[in-house]
C-alpha positions, 0 to 999 in steps of 0.5 A: 487164529492159532500160532504155528511153529515157525522154523524159518531161518530168517526173518525168524520167530519172535517170542509170543510175549514180545509180539503181544506187547507190540500188539498192545503198544501199536496204536497207543505207545505208553499213552502218547496217542501214537505208535512207536513207529510215529515218534521222532527218533530225535525225541527224548522218548525214543532216545530213551528206548534206544539207550535202554536197548543198548544197555540191555544188550551190553548186560546180556553179552557182558560187553566190557569197557572199551567197546562201542555198540552200533545199531546200523542198517543194510543187514550183515551184507553191508558189513561185508564192505564196512569191515574192510573199509574200516579196518584195512587200508588199500593193499592190506591183506584180510584173512578168511575161513571159508565154511559155507555160503555166507563166508563165500559172500563175505570173501567176494565183497572183501575182494573189492577193497583188500587183498584176500587170503583164504586160509582154510576152505571146507569145500571138499566136505561140501561145507559139512565141517569146520577146520581144525583149530590147529590148522589156522595159521594167520600170517604176520601183517594180516589186518584181520581174520574173518570167520562165520561162527554159524553158517545158517545154510549149511548148519555148521558151527565152530565149537571154538574161537579161532586164534587170529595171531597178531591180527584182529578177529572179526565174526559174523554172528548173525545166526548165533548171537545171544544164543549162549554166553561169549567172551566179547574181549576175544573179538575186535569186531562182532556184527549180526543181522537182527532177524534171527535172535534179535528182532525184525529185519532192517537192523544190524548190531555191531560191537567194535573196539573203540581203539579201532574207530577213526580208521575208515578210508576217506571214501567210506560212506558215512552210514558205514563209517564206525566212528561217524556212527558212534559219534552220532549215536547210530543216528546220522539219519533216521534209523529203523526205529521199529526194529530197534524198539522190538530189539529192546523188548527181545533183550528184556525177554532174554534177561527175564528168562535168565540171561544167556546162561539159561538161554544156552542151556535151552538151546543146547537141549532143543538141538540135542533132542532133534539131533538124537532123533535124526541119528536114530531114525533110520529115515532122516539124516543130518549131513554135518559132522557131529563135532560142528553141528549148529544149535541154531540151524539143523539141515536134514534129508529124507531117506527118499528125496521124492518125498520132500514135497509131501513132507513139506505139504503135510508139515505145513498142514500140521502147523510146522512152517518153513522147513524147506532147505535153502535153495542152494542145498535142498532138503529140509532145515529146522531153525531153532532160534531163541524164540522157538519153544521146546514144544515146537521141537517136540511137535516137529519130532512127533510129526517126523516120527509119524511121517516116517512110519507112514512112508518108510 
């Protein structure tokens, strides 16, 4: 069976070489006569896997001393609750920038635990823009400022890091982590679901300043308490061992490919190719303001929406899968995560050119 080009927003494409390594490891991992999914998470063998994955992740992001890396469960959605439970007290105010569906979900969950102040809301543009950096004014006394650097559904991306003033800066980087270099020291806390650029679903990576540990409310579940997770090596219970193992392989793959500098160059080139075609095609359009277009998630519409079903049918036949847009916005969406090769983007553009010529 031939591999197709998978443009899904998540669970997302994994590198071929990583999949081949997993395939070879599955029945007999490192000569142990069993799969990595079968070994004890408390045993020396898996502990080494976990520690190596963390060190690779730290090297890739250049995480400075004074930060803990946690491997947690519950997806990024669980962090919508974990963040206020760990970083704010009852009656405290948390500030948010609303740039789309995932911001909205984070805001709704936070309202259960803190007073929420939405500083900017891009609803007027139908979430096709991000706020001007100078428009963000975080009030004194706010516990933290939360934003979503890349909105997976709408395809908008911040071209800058917001200034949180005296508040802590928190970022949901699920869709953009490891896609390019970042300065971790600008953030108090970063969290990311694994199923975009890290590995299979079921794992969530949290990077948190050590001085923020131990502030969780008494009612915080142990599995959401950052201090408890840190003291237990992210294993107060059985972790998602397979996803953790695969994440380590993906980190190794990124390092072998030149790290985040090289990855960022490749991702910028892939996105640039597709946007250039969309902007000149006359048949397709991208709704996002050019100054905040995502490298990772590229939504687009056809000149005539009645052709959507035909486009999806023909693209799947051509080996281009999962191009339908999110149900809340419709249209199409091509997710260009790290493991999407440039050949996949070229194949997509060639198909789009042919489809437009036949249906234009």
